[in-house]
ZAMARGU-4260 file (C-alpha; in steps of 0.2 Angstrom, whole numbers, plus 5000, padded with zeros to 4 digits):
<rodrens>
0) 4994/5175/3724 | 4987/5158/3722 | 5000/5154/3709 | 5015/5158/3721 | 5017/5140/3725
5) 5023/5137/3707 | 5009/5127/3699 | 5005/5132/3681 | 4991/5144/3679 | 4981/5153/3665
10) 4973/5170/3669 | 4962/5181/3658 | 4958/5198/3664 | 4944/5208/3654 | 4944/5227/3657
15) 4928/5234/3651 | 4935/5251/3652 | 4939/5261/3642 | 4923/5257/3634 | 4909/5270/3635
20) 4901/5277/3646 | 4917/5288/3647 | 4915/5294/3665 | 4932/5291/3674 | 4936/5300/3690
25) 4940/5319/3688 | 4958/5317/3692 | 4961/5308/3676 | 4950/5319/3665 | 4959/5335/3672
30) 4975/5329/3665 | 4968/5333/3648 | 4954/5346/3650 | 4953/5357/3665 | 4939/5370/3667
35) 4926/5363/3656 | 4908/5368/3660 | 4897/5360/3647 | 4889/5343/3646 | 4899/5328/3646
40) 4897/5317/3631 | 4900/5301/3639 | 4892/5290/3626 | 4895/5294/3607 | 4882/5292/3593
45) 4887/5278/3582 | 4888/5289/3566 | 4892/5305/3559 | 4901/5317/3571 | 4889/5332/3566
50) 4879/5329/3582 | 4892/5337/3593 | 4901/5354/3592 | 4920/5356/3592 | 4921/5360/3611
55) 4911/5345/3616 | 4921/5334/3604 | 4937/5339/3612 | 4929/5336/3629 | 4924/5318/3623
60) 4943/5315/3618 | 4948/5321/3635 | 4936/5309/3643 | 4942/5295/3633 | 4960/5299/3637
65) 4956/5299/3655 | 4948/5282/3653 | 4964/5275/3645 | 4975/5283/3658 | 4965/5275/3672
70) 4966/5258/3663 | 4985/5260/3661 | 4987/5264/3679 | 4978/5249/3685 | 4987/5238/3672
75) 5003/5245/3680 | 4997/5239/3697 | 4993/5222/3690 | 5010/5221/3682 | 5019/5227/3698
80) 5010/5213/3708 | 5015/5200/3695 | 5033/5206/3697 | 5032/5206/3716 | 5026/5188/3716
85) 5040/5182/3704 | 5028/5177/3691 | 5035/5188/3677 | 5050/5177/3676 | 5040/5162/3670
90) 5024/5169/3663 | 5020/5174/3645 | 5010/5190/3644 | 4998/5196/3630 | 4989/5212/3630
95) 4977/5217/3617 | 4961/5226/3613 | 4946/5220/3602 | 4943/5236/3592 | 4946/5255/3592
100) 4934/5270/3592 | 4931/5285/3581 | 4933/5302/3590 | 4929/5313/3575 | 4942/5305/3563
105) 4934/5304/3546 | 4919/5313/3552 | 4913/5299/3563 | 4911/5295/3582 | 4909/5278/3590
110) 4910/5262/3580 | 4897/5263/3566 | 4897/5248/3554 | 4903/5257/3539 | 4917/5267/3546
115) 4931/5254/3545 | 4945/5266/3546 | 4961/5263/3556 | 4954/5271/3572 | 4942/5256/3573
120) 4952/5242/3565 | 4970/5244/3571 | 4972/5238/3589 | 4987/5237/3601 | 4994/5219/3603
125) 5009/5216/3615 | 5018/5200/3618 | 5030/5199/3633 | 5041/5183/3633 | 5047/5178/3651
130) 5065/5177/3644 | 5064/5194/3636 | 5064/5187/3618 | 5061/5200/3605 | 5060/5214/3619
135) 5058/5231/3611 | 5054/5224/3593 | 5039/5228/3583 | 5032/5219/3568 | 5021/5223/3553
140) 5013/5206/3552 | 4994/5205/3551 | 4991/5199/3568 | 4974/5198/3576 | 4964/5191/3590
145) 4962/5173/3582 | 4981/5171/3584 | 4980/5172/3603 | 4975/5154/3606 | 4988/5146/3595
150) 5001/5158/3603 | 4997/5153/3620 | 4996/5134/3616 | 5012/5135/3606 | 5021/5143/3621
155) 5017/5127/3632 | 5022/5115/3618 | 5005/5111/3611 | 5008/5110/3592 | 5002/5110/3578
160) 4985/5118/3576 | 4977/5110/3561 | 4960/5115/3566 | 4964/5133/3570 | 4965/5148/3558
165) 4977/5158/3569 | 4996/5158/3569 | 5009/5155/3583 | 5016/5172/3585 | 5030/5168/3597
170) 5041/5164/3582 | 5042/5183/3579 | 5051/5185/3596 | 5064/5172/3590 | 5067/5181/3573
175) 5057/5170/3562 | 5040/5173/3553 | 5023/5165/3556 | 5014/5157/3542 | 5012/5168/3527
180) 4998/5181/3528 | 4999/5192/3513 | 4982/5199/3516 | 4969/5200/3530 | 4950/5201/3531
185) 4937/5205/3545 | 4919/5208/3546 | 4908/5219/3556 | 4889/5217/3555 | 4885/5218/3537
190) 4901/5226/3532 | 4917/5217/3526 | 4935/5224/3526 | 4951/5218/3519 | 4969/5224/3516
195) 4986/5219/3509 | 5002/5228/3509 | 4996/5242/3497 | 4977/5243/3498 | 4962/5243/3510
200) 4945/5240/3504 | 4928/5238/3513 | 4910/5237/3508 | 4894/5230/3512 | 4892/5210/3511
205) 4883/5212/3494 | 4898/5222/3487 | 4888/5238/3488 | 4896/5254/3494 | 4914/5249/3491
210) 4928/5261/3497 | 4946/5258/3492 | 4962/5267/3498 | 4980/5266/3492 | 4991/5265/3508
215) 5006/5271/3498 | 5000/5287/3492 | 4986/5290/3506 | 4991/5281/3522 | 4978/5291/3532
220) 4965/5284/3521 | 4956/5301/3516 | 4954/5298/3497 | 4942/5285/3491 | 4948/5278/3474
225) 4935/5264/3472 | 4926/5272/3458 | 4942/5273/3448 | 4948/5256/3451 | 4933/5243/3450
230) 4945/5230/3445 | 4955/5231/3461 | 4939/5231/3471 | 4933/5216/3463 | 4949/5207/3465
235) 4950/5210/3483 | 4932/5205/3486 | 4934/5189/3476 | 4951/5184/3480 | 4952/5189/3498
240) 4935/5191/3506 | 4926/5177/3497 | 4941/5165/3498 | 4944/5168/3516 | 4925/5165/3520
245) 4925/5149/3510 | 4910/5155/3499 | 4897/5167/3498 | 4893/5179/3512 | 4877/5179/3523
250) 4865/5194/3523 | 4864/5202/3540
</rodrens>
């Protein structure tokens, strides 16, 4: 409302939900699970999912779904307000998350350090251009949170970004490609993770406990092939993780 006068503005909204504790109003939970009479697992254990039985696990999924639905509703209210004030016509909008959560997938709940499967690492990342550029399109580019700042700065003409690691993603909306990113790396506590077009590998910082998955034959990442492919594990650790880190990794 303060921006209705037309002056430039930058606004960040941080929604803590759908982070645990998962205790949304019952009207949202009942959309996914009516008649449940047991305990509500509103906070997951960060580890193996054997602490919870199947009925409670389904309840936990319903609670999380209710949280997401609640956030979606209020995001819609916010976007409606943007629309009613006329700001959607000249405002770049980015919506993204910082991480996911395991709800029984791969035998885990929460976000334990060593459970870096897609349910934790893959996040939504939406860009809405005020002129509708790229509307309805998707991309398989390895985008991440460190691309947010360059994308915003580039949208207002502040280029280039020699001191930033991120990429200007608005070029995707114009039919072009950002700078090449044939692989991607991330870290979580003492664990590191990397992937390219074919493989995903994650391990402890000291190279121990590696896991390797072939996305072509195993897109759901259920078959660990690290033991049969030590050369691929070594290549991805040396050429991807250590190179991106600029040297050896710290011990946590």
